N, C-alpha and C positions, 0 to 999 in steps of 0.2 A: 363642710370643713370649712373653718375661719382663716380669714385672709390672712392671718400671722402662720397660720401652719401651713399655707401653700406656699410662703413665704421662706419656712423653714425646710418643708420638702423640695424647694427650687434652688437653694441655697449654692452656690458654688464650690465645688472644693478643695479650690487650690488657691489661687493669686484672688483677688477684689475681697476678704474677707472683711475689711474694712467699709465696702463700700457697700458687704451684703448685712452689716451690723447697723451702718445706719437705715436701710432700707427695714430692716426687722423692727429699729427703734420708730419708722416713722409708721408703719404698719402697728403697731404697737397703739401709739399716739393716737392715732386714725380710731382703730377698736374702742379703744379707752375713749374718747369724748363723742364717739357717736350713740357711746352707752344712754340710754333713758336715767339708769341711777346715777350718771356722772352729773347730765345735763341738770338733774333735780339739785342735788348738790350743790352746783352752781347759782341755779334762781334760788335756793334759799338763800344764799349767803349774797348775792346782790338786792334781795328784798332787807335784809338788815338795817343796811342803810338808808330805804326809803321809811322805815318803821320810824328809827330814830330820828329822823329830819322831820315826818308828816308831825309825831309827838313832840320834838321843840318846837317846830313851829303853832302847831294850835297852843302849845303851853304859854306861849310867848306872844300869841295874838293880841293881846290888849295892850300892845305895846313896850311891856318889859325887857329887857337884854338877858339875862339870866335865862338859864336854862331851867330843865324841870329841878326843880328841888332845893332852886339856888346854886348849885355845884353838885350835885348830889347827881349819881349814874357813870359813867364812866368817864375817864380823865377826859380833860377839854372840849367836855358837852356844853359846859356853861359860856366857852367862847364861840358857838355855834355859828350865835345869832348874831353876833360882831362879825362874823367873815366865815361862810360856808367854809372854805377851804379845809375848817379844822374839824368839817364833819367826814371827814378823811380819816384822820388821826383817831376821833371820836368812836368812828366803826370799825378801825383795827383794834383799836382797846378793848372794844366789846366783843368784838367775836374771838381772837386770839387764844383768849382762856380756850374757849366750850369749841365753839363753832368751828375754825379753820382745824383745829388738831383733830375734833371728831372728824371732817369729811375727811382728812389726811388718814386717818385712822380705817376709814370704811377701803379707800384705795389701796392703801398698803398693805391691807388686814386680806384682801380679795385677789393681790396679786398674783402670788404662786398657788394657795388654797384654790384660789378660782377655777382654775386650770384644771389642778390637777382633779378637782370634785365633778368639773365636767368632762374628762377624761381626754382633755388637752393637751396634757402637759406632755404627755411621752409621746406625740408627733412633734413638739418644738423640741423636744431635745435628739430628735432624729439629725437635727442641722449639726454640722461641725463646728459651730462657733460652742459646742458644747454647755457645761452647765454656767459654767464662771463667767462667760457672756452672756449669756440668757438672763443672768441673775444683773449682772450690770445694767443689763437692760430694762429692767423691771423696775430695779434701784431709779433710772434715768426720768421713765415715766412718769414713776409717783413726782419726782422734784419737778419737772416739769410740772405736773398737778398744783404742786405746793405753791409756785410760781404762778399760774395760773388762777387759782382760786384765790391768792390776795387782789392778784389784781381788778379783777372781779368787782370785789370789795369797791377797793380804791376808787374805780373807774365808776361805779354805780353810789359812792358817795362823795366823787367830785361832780358828779353830774346832777343830784340833787341839790348840794349843797348851793353851786353855783345857781338852779331855778327857784330855790328858797329863800336864799338870803343875799346880802351882798358879800363881793368879793375885792378883794386889796390886798394891801400890804401883812403883813404876818408878825406880830408882836410876840417873838419865843419866849422860854419860859423864862430866862434871863432879864426880861425886861426890854430888850432892844427890838428894833423893827428893822426887816428885811424888806426886797421888795415880790412883788406877788413872782415875779418869777423865777426867784430862787425861791419861797416859800412852796415852789410846785415842785422845782428839783427837790426841797427836802422831803418833800410827801412822798416823788419816787423810790427817794432814798428809804424810806419808812418802810415803803411795801417791801423793797429788796430784801430790810434785815429782819422784817416778819416774816417772808419765805424763808430767809436761812434761816432761822431759827425754830421751824420745822425738820432741817433734815436730820437731826439724831432722832424723833420720835418716828419719822419716814424708817428709818434702817431697823428703827424699831419694830415697827410694823412689819416691815420686810421678813424679819425673821420668823414674828408670829407666825406668820402665812406660810413659813417652810415645815412646820411643826404638824399640822394638818394637812386633811385633805376636807375641811370643810371651810369653806369659803365665808360661810356665816359664823361658825365657830371661833376662826381668825379674828373675821371684824369685831366681835363682841369679847374676845378675849384683850385685844387690840385697846379699844376704847377702855376696856376696864380696867386696863393699866394707866391710862390715863388720866380716869378720874381717883383712881387709888395715889400716881405721885401728885395731883393736885391735891389732895386732901392732905397727903403727908408734910408738902411743903406750907399749909395754912397753919400747923402745928408748934407751939411755940415750943412745946418739950423737946421737938426735934430739930431745932435750929443747927446744931452739926452739920446733922448732914444733907441742909436747905442747900447751900451753896453744888450739892452731886445732883440734883436733881434735875432733870432736864427740863421744866419748866420755868426753872426759877428765877432764870433772868429774860423770861420772854419779853417784858416790859420793857428793856432796856432801851428799844428804840425811841424811848423818848429822850432819851439824850440827845438826839439826832437834832433838836428842837430850840436845844441850848446856844450858846453864842460866847466862847467858843464852841464846839461840840464835845461832849465828855465822850472819851473812847475805854475806859477802863470795863464798865461793865457790858459793854459791848462788846470788845473784846474776850472779855471771860466769857461772856455768851457764844461766841461763833468757837470760841477751843473748847465747852463743853459738846457744842451739839459735834464737832468734830471727832472728838472723844468717841459720843455715843455712835457716830456714823463707822470709826473704825471700830468698837468691840463689837455691834449687833451687826454690822455686815460681814465681817469676817466668821459671827456665830451663824449667820444667816448663809454662807458660802459652806461652810463647814458641812453644813447640817443638809444642803441640798446636793454637794460633791458626794455623800453618803448614804442621801437617801433611797429606798427602794422604790423606784418609780409605778414600777407594777402592782403592788401593795392595793 
């Protein structure tokens, strides 16, 4: 029996449910971050900035200042050689469309379905918190993974950028210069904005996870929805629906590098993610609270 199951079965039946919920969340996070699959996903994400940094360094080893292809590739790539801090922005631009959401899709898709396929879901539901609090705990743990995965990419990129390239004042997209300290603060804000961009997709993955008892099927379906939405968002014939697709405003974090900051698309992105979280979170709740766990 897992640690999460023991926590559920030994939970108090009256006062202290809030403390028990925190204990369940702590147990869930401990189990999640101890899994080899989770560590492997974080390792792959951490490797992406390393590969980008080495590629740029090799390409500019002759003293040239431009990035590979003189500006090709992810956004901000051509500025990396001038300031290693831009590797953070380039790495997040490269990982957000595919790598980050795929990792989140694996974790979210397996959150409930994995427990069901392993036969542990029924034990978790013995706890007094019931299905609603269990679902909230699962969603909270997925959101923590979203933030952790984003920070892993940012931290890896910052370390590699500082090691391979000079760092200093940051030239914003607007052409103004800000100090390195403010640039670091902008980088942190960008990482948080990227993590927030995944909350809607995380809720969608959680909903898919309640539809099946197969963790692999849930993960595959969640990633399939991601790929489909990405394809639809690139088709000009469907531009009318683009603003309603969850990945449409994902790259709005670049507006944090303007002076002054442009908030319009950032706010639209957060509003859209909140809408997806509300709709698919409610759908996941409706499904889990009526699901026959014994089947």
